[in-house]
C-alpha positions as CSV (number, residue, x, y, z in Angstrom):
1,X,68.5,84.2,64.9
2,X,71.8,82.8,63.6
3,X,73.8,85.2,65.8
4,X,71.7,84.2,68.9
5,X,72.3,80.5,68.1
6,X,76.0,81.1,67.7
7,X,76.2,82.9,71.0
8,X,74.3,80.0,72.7
9,X,76.9,77.6,71.4
10,X,79.7,79.8,72.6
11,X,78.1,79.9,76.1
12,X,77.9,76.1,76.2
13,X,81.5,75.7,75.1
14,X,82.7,78.3,77.5
15,X,80.9,76.6,80.4
16,X,83.5,73.8,80.1
17,X,86.2,76.4,81.0
18,X,86.8,78.1,84.3
19,X,89.0,80.9,85.6
20,X,91.6,79.0,87.6
21,X,92.5,82.1,89.8
22,X,89.7,83.6,91.9
23,X,91.6,84.8,94.9
24,X,91.0,88.5,95.1
25,X,88.8,88.6,92.0
26,X,86.4,91.5,92.5
27,X,85.1,91.9,88.9
28,X,85.2,89.8,85.7
29,X,83.5,90.8,82.5
30,X,83.3,88.3,79.6
31,X,81.3,90.4,77.2
32,X,79.1,87.5,76.3
33,X,75.6,88.9,76.8
34,X,75.1,89.7,73.1
35,X,72.4,92.3,73.7
36,X,70.9,94.5,76.4
37,X,72.3,97.2,78.7
38,X,74.0,95.2,81.5
39,X,77.6,93.9,81.5
40,X,77.6,91.0,83.9
41,X,80.2,90.6,86.6
42,X,81.1,86.9,86.7
43,X,83.2,87.2,89.9
44,X,80.2,86.7,92.1
45,X,80.8,90.0,93.9
46,X,78.0,91.8,91.9
47,X,79.9,94.6,90.3
48,X,77.7,94.6,87.2
49,X,78.0,97.6,84.8
50,X,75.6,99.5,82.6
51,X,76.3,99.4,78.9
52,X,76.2,103.1,78.3
53,X,75.6,105.9,80.8
54,X,71.9,105.4,81.7
55,X,71.1,101.7,81.6
56,X,69.3,102.1,78.2
57,X,70.1,103.3,74.7
58,X,72.0,106.6,74.8
59,X,74.8,108.5,73.1
60,X,77.4,106.6,75.3
61,X,76.2,103.1,74.5
62,X,78.7,100.8,72.7
63,X,77.5,98.1,70.2
64,X,77.4,94.4,70.8
65,X,79.5,92.2,68.5
66,X,78.0,89.0,67.2
67,X,79.7,86.1,68.9
68,X,81.0,88.2,71.9
69,X,82.5,91.6,72.8
70,X,81.6,95.2,72.6
71,X,82.5,97.8,69.9
72,X,83.3,101.3,71.2
73,X,83.0,104.5,69.2
74,X,83.7,108.0,70.4
75,X,82.2,108.7,73.8
76,X,81.1,105.1,74.4
77,X,81.7,103.4,77.8
78,X,80.3,101.1,80.4
79,X,79.9,102.3,84.0
80,X,78.5,101.6,87.4
81,X,74.9,102.7,88.0
82,X,76.0,104.0,91.4
83,X,79.7,105.0,91.4
84,X,81.7,103.2,94.2
85,X,85.2,102.1,94.9
86,X,85.5,98.4,94.3
87,X,89.2,97.9,95.3
88,X,88.9,97.8,99.1
89,X,91.4,100.5,99.9
90,X,94.7,102.2,98.9
91,X,96.8,99.5,100.5
92,X,95.3,96.7,98.4
93,X,97.3,95.3,95.5
94,X,95.7,95.7,92.1
95,X,96.0,93.4,89.1
96,X,94.2,93.7,85.7
97,X,93.8,91.3,82.8
98,X,92.4,92.8,79.6
99,X,91.7,91.7,76.0
100,X,91.1,94.7,73.8
101,X,91.7,96.1,70.3
102,X,92.4,99.8,70.1
103,X,91.6,101.1,66.6
104,X,92.7,104.7,67.2
105,X,95.1,106.8,69.3
106,X,94.3,107.9,72.8
107,X,92.5,104.6,73.8
108,X,91.4,104.6,77.4
109,X,90.6,101.1,78.7
110,X,89.9,100.8,82.4
111,X,89.3,103.6,84.9
112,X,88.4,103.7,88.6
113,X,87.5,107.4,88.9
114,X,84.7,108.0,86.6
115,X,86.8,108.5,83.5
116,X,88.8,111.5,84.7
117,X,91.9,109.6,85.6
118,X,92.7,106.2,84.2
119,X,94.5,103.5,86.1
120,X,95.1,101.5,82.9
121,X,95.1,103.5,79.8
122,X,96.7,102.4,76.5
123,X,97.7,105.9,75.5
124,X,99.0,107.0,72.2
125,X,100.0,110.7,72.3
126,X,102.6,113.2,71.4
127,X,105.5,113.3,71.4
128,X,105.9,109.6,71.5
129,X,103.1,106.9,71.8
130,X,103.3,105.2,75.2
131,X,101.5,102.7,77.4
132,X,100.6,104.6,80.6
133,X,99.2,103.9,84.0
134,X,97.6,106.9,85.7
135,X,96.3,106.9,89.3
136,X,96.1,110.6,90.0
137,X,96.8,114.1,88.7
138,X,100.5,114.1,88.0
139,X,100.9,110.5,89.3
140,X,101.6,108.0,86.5
141,X,104.0,105.5,84.9
142,X,104.8,105.3,81.3
143,X,106.3,102.4,79.4
144,X,108.7,102.6,76.6
145,X,107.1,100.1,74.2
146,X,104.4,101.5,71.9
147,X,101.3,99.4,70.9
148,X,99.7,98.8,67.6
149,X,96.2,99.7,66.6
150,X,93.9,97.4,64.6
151,X,94.6,94.1,66.3
152,X,93.7,92.4,69.6
153,X,96.2,92.6,72.5
154,X,96.4,90.9,75.8
155,X,97.2,93.3,78.7
156,X,98.4,92.4,82.2
157,X,98.9,95.1,84.8
158,X,100.0,94.9,88.5
159,X,100.3,97.7,91.1
160,X,101.2,96.8,94.7
161,X,99.3,99.6,96.2
162,X,97.4,102.7,95.1
163,X,100.1,105.2,96.2
164,X,102.8,107.4,94.9
165,X,105.4,105.2,96.6
166,X,104.3,102.2,94.5
167,X,104.0,103.8,91.1
168,X,107.7,102.9,90.3
169,X,106.8,99.3,91.1
170,X,103.8,99.2,88.7
171,X,104.3,96.7,85.8
172,X,102.7,96.0,82.5
173,X,102.8,93.2,80.0
174,X,101.4,93.3,76.5
175,X,100.9,90.0,74.7
176,X,102.8,88.3,77.6
177,X,105.9,90.5,77.0
178,X,107.1,92.8,79.8
179,X,107.0,96.5,78.9
180,X,110.1,98.5,79.8
181,X,109.5,101.5,82.0
182,X,110.1,104.9,80.5
183,X,109.2,107.4,83.3
184,X,107.5,107.9,86.6
185,X,105.8,110.9,88.0
186,X,104.4,111.3,91.6
187,X,102.2,114.1,92.8
188,X,98.8,113.0,94.2
189,X,96.4,110.1,93.9
190,X,92.7,110.0,93.1
191,X,90.2,108.6,95.6
192,X,88.4,106.4,93.1
193,X,85.0,107.8,94.2
194,X,84.0,108.4,90.6
195,X,83.6,104.6,90.1
196,X,84.6,102.0,87.6
197,X,84.4,102.6,83.8
198,X,85.4,100.5,80.8
199,X,86.3,102.2,77.6
200,X,87.0,105.6,79.2
201,X,90.2,106.4,81.1
202,X,92.4,109.5,81.6
203,X,89.8,111.5,79.8
204,X,90.4,109.3,76.7
205,X,87.8,107.1,75.0
206,X,88.4,103.8,73.4
207,X,87.7,103.6,69.8
208,X,87.9,99.8,69.2
209,X,86.7,96.6,70.7
210,X,86.8,94.9,74.1
211,X,86.4,91.2,74.9
212,X,87.5,90.5,78.5
213,X,88.4,92.4,81.7
214,X,89.3,90.8,85.1
215,X,90.1,93.0,88.1
216,X,91.9,91.6,91.2
217,X,92.3,93.4,94.5
218,X,94.3,91.7,97.3
219,X,95.2,92.8,100.8
220,X,98.7,93.6,101.9
221,X,99.8,94.6,98.4
222,X,99.2,91.2,96.9
223,X,99.3,91.0,93.1
224,X,99.1,88.2,90.6
225,X,102.2,86.0,90.5
226,X,103.9,84.9,87.4
227,X,102.5,81.4,87.7
228,X,99.0,82.8,88.2
229,X,99.2,85.1,85.2
230,X,100.4,82.1,83.1
231,X,97.5,80.0,84.3
232,X,94.9,82.7,83.6
233,X,96.2,83.1,80.1
234,X,96.9,79.5,79.2
235,X,94.0,77.7,80.9
236,X,91.3,80.4,80.7
237,X,91.5,83.5,78.6
238,X,93.3,82.1,75.5
239,X,90.9,79.2,75.0
240,X,87.9,81.5,75.8
241,X,89.1,83.9,73.0
242,X,89.7,80.9,70.7
243,X,86.0,80.1,70.9
244,X,85.4,83.6,69.4
245,X,88.1,83.0,66.7
246,X,90.3,85.7,68.4
247,X,94.0,84.9,68.6
248,X,95.9,86.4,71.5
């Protein structure tokens, strides 16, 4: 009862806030349901996700956190009931905003191909831990800065188009700091027919927590500008997380 009352108060406080950037917003997950097996898409597009793999309690179902968020253990994820491409096409520019806390190595966050290939995957692996963007078998970009487990981080990702030619132009920021590129590899791209998943990317599962995900897809290679990213962080996500006593 106390947890439900706390969540209601958070809903009322959050209702006074609004995402200031909606151009190209195709999915927004606030993780504020508190119970049940649906993760609501607040973009208005209707890209709701199942919490778990079947729309009910199963071995893949993450656990709701009192006050907001989901806790993911091994093999947990959220997915589309009917896998579909939500991005509009390969030529569309993609931007991601994510609040998550990886608690272990190999932490997949967001995937557009059913978990087999991750577009945004905070990846900790031998020989050196790296942040990595993967859009196809042998097509990826790694970033030189490693990330820390055990605390929440704010991720921003931009990719001007889903293509081998644009992988060198992919960019990532962690906690508002640009991540230096380490390497690029271009081979082939995945068609995204496997559908959107959260907590499972590049065949890696997130062990940790997730609080917020926003996905933008814009025609003609459009991605979030610096001013838009600042506004989303300052006017929307940071105060939203503060309501949950999470500092980002």
